[in-house]
C-alpha positions in Angstrom: 32.6 5.4 15.2 33.5 2.6 12.7 33.8 0.1 15.8 30.1 1.2 16.9 28.6 0.9 13.8 29.9 -2.9 13.1 28.8 -3.5 16.7 25.5 -2.0 15.9 24.9 -4.2 12.6 25.9 -7.2 14.6 23.3 -6.7 17.1 20.9 -6.0 14.4 21.7 -9.4 12.4 21.9 -11.2 15.7 18.6 -10.4 17.1 17.0 -10.5 13.5 18.5 -14.1 13.1 16.9 -14.7 16.8 13.8 -13.2 15.7 13.4 -15.5 12.8 14.7 -18.9 14.7 11.5 -17.9 17.0 8.7 -17.2 14.3 9.7 -20.5 12.5 9.6 -22.2 15.8 5.8 -21.1 16.7 4.7 -20.7 13.3 3.0 -24.4 12.9 1.8 -24.4 16.6 0.2 -20.9 16.0 -1.2 -21.6 12.5 -2.6 -25.2 13.3 -4.2 -23.4 16.8 -6.0 -20.7 14.8 -7.1 -22.8 11.8 -9.8 -24.3 14.4 -11.5 -21.0 14.3 -11.4 -20.8 10.5 -14.5 -21.7 8.4 -14.9 -20.8 4.6 -17.6 -21.6 2.2 -15.5 -20.2 -0.6 -13.4 -22.5 -2.8 -9.6 -21.6 -2.7 -7.9 -19.2 -5.6 -5.5 -21.0 -8.3 -2.0 -21.2 -7.1 -0.8 -19.8 -10.5 -2.6 -17.0 -10.0 -1.6 -16.3 -6.5 2.2 -16.5 -7.8 1.8 -14.0 -10.4 -0.1 -11.2 -8.4 2.5 -12.0 -5.6 5.2 -11.4 -8.2 3.6 -8.3 -9.3 3.3 -7.1 -5.7 6.9 -8.2 -5.0 8.1 -6.0 -8.1 6.3 -2.8 -6.9 8.4 -3.0 -3.4 11.5 -3.9 -5.1 11.4 -1.0 -7.5 10.8 1.0 -4.4 13.7 -0.4 -3.0 16.0 0.7 -5.7 14.5 4.3 -5.9 15.7 4.2 -2.3 19.2 3.0 -3.1 19.4 5.2 -6.0 18.1 8.5 -4.2 18.8 7.3 -0.6 15.4 9.2 0.4 13.8 7.9 3.4 10.3 8.3 1.5 11.0 5.1 -0.2 11.3 2.8 3.2 8.1 4.2 3.9 6.1 3.9 1.1 7.2 0.1 0.9 6.5 -0.3 4.0 2.9 1.2 3.9 2.2 -0.8 0.7 3.2 -4.2 2.2 0.9 -3.4 5.3 -2.2 -1.8 3.5 -1.8 -3.1 0.1 -5.3 -5.2 -0.1 -7.2 -2.4 1.9 -8.4 -0.9 -1.7 -11.7 -3.1 -2.6 -9.8 -6.0 -1.0 -6.9 -5.7 -4.0 -3.4 -5.0 -4.3 -1.8 -4.1 -7.3 -1.3 -7.8 -8.2 -4.5 -9.0 -7.2 -6.2 -6.5 -9.4 -3.9 -7.7 -12.5 -4.8 -11.2 -11.7 -8.7 -10.9 -10.8 -8.0 -11.7 -7.0 -9.7 -10.3 -3.8 -9.4 -10.7 -0.3 -12.6 -11.1 1.7 -13.6 -10.6 5.1 -15.0 -14.4 6.1 -17.1 -13.0 9.1 -19.0 -10.4 6.6 -18.3 -11.7 2.9 -17.1 -8.2 1.8 -13.8 -7.0 0.6 -10.7 -6.6 3.1 -10.0 -3.2 4.6 -7.3 -1.2 6.0 -7.7 -3.2 9.4 -7.9 -6.7 7.9 -5.1 -5.9 5.3 -2.9 -4.8 8.4 -3.7 -7.6 10.5 -2.8 -10.1 7.5 0.4 -8.6 6.5 1.9 -7.0 9.7 4.2 -10.3 10.2 6.1 -8.9 6.8 7.5 -6.0 8.7 8.7 -7.7 11.5 12.8 -7.8 11.1 14.4 -11.3 10.8 10.5 -12.9 10.8 9.8 -11.8 7.5 12.5 -13.7 6.0 11.1 -16.9 7.7 7.4 -16.0 7.0 8.1 -15.4 3.3 8.9 -19.1 3.1 6.5 -20.2 5.6 3.7 -18.4 4.3 4.1 -19.7 0.8 4.0 -23.4 2.1 1.0 -23.0 3.7 -0.9 -21.2 1.1 0.7 -24.5 -1.1 -0.8 -27.3 1.4 -4.1 -25.2 3.1 -7.3 -26.6 1.6 -8.7 -23.1 1.3 -5.2 -21.3 0.3 -5.0 -19.6 3.7 -1.8 -18.6 5.7 -1.1 -17.8 9.1 -1.8 -13.8 8.3 -4.9 -14.9 6.7 -6.2 -16.7 9.8 -5.5 -14.0 12.3 -7.3 -11.5 10.2 -10.0 -14.0 9.3 -9.7 -13.2 5.8 -9.1 -15.6 2.5 -7.9 -14.8 -1.0 -10.6 -15.8 -3.8 -11.3 -15.2 -7.6 -13.2 -11.9 -8.3 -13.5 -8.7 -10.4 -10.2 -7.4 -11.7 -8.1 -6.1 -14.6 -9.4 -9.0 -17.0 -12.9 -8.2 -16.2 -12.3 -4.4 -16.3 -11.0 -4.9 -19.9 -13.7 -7.1 -21.2 -16.6 -4.5 -19.9 -14.8 -1.5 -21.5 -14.7 -3.5 -24.7 -18.4 -4.8 -24.6 -19.4 -1.1 -23.6 -17.1 0.1 -26.9 -18.9 -2.5 -29.2 -22.4 -1.6 -27.8 -21.6 2.2 -28.3 -20.3 1.2 -31.9 -22.9 -0.6 -32.8 -25.6 2.1 -31.4 -23.7 4.7 -33.8 -23.7 2.6 -36.6 -27.3 2.1 -36.5 -28.4 5.7 -36.3 -25.9 6.7 -38.8 -27.8 4.2 -40.9 -31.2 5.5 -40.2 -30.2 9.4 -40.5 -28.3 8.4 -44.1 -30.8 7.0 -45.8 -32.3 9.3 -48.7 -36.2 9.8 -48.6 -38.1 7.8 -51.5 -41.0 9.5 -53.2 -44.0 7.3 -53.0 -46.2 7.1 -56.3 -49.7 8.9 -55.8 
């Protein structure tokens, strides 16, 4: 039984390595071919902001995997895979993108990315072996590309841009709270006035 498990593990490792090599070999030819069909009027999102958003999303996935190791519940790997695939489908934002005010938009509509667009742009991160190569190659593409697009963006015809997120939400709540307090303060002054009798 142990020998069979070792054989299975070696087959899985070998196929993952082969998949990573093949993916690395075809990455740039495919990306360059797809780049011809991508045109965007939007400026690229700042690299530092995208790194921050990626770290938040990565932390969420690592947390899920750590919970799996601790509990051995199969729910956590499936939850991580679902998050990785559909993370940009909530108004074009993942948790990390929301925290850093980024939005994934579909270039043919100009609207935030949905479930289909999110699945298209993130599917390569679920391929065993290829996902390791993709993590490196996609990061390089984001840095080098004029619009900050990676292969996943070119497949899905999407782009990451700056938009409304947590920072803007906090500012909106602060402004609303200030206006609310100013309104209350104005009413309290009016109701707190002592009536003055006028001379007849």
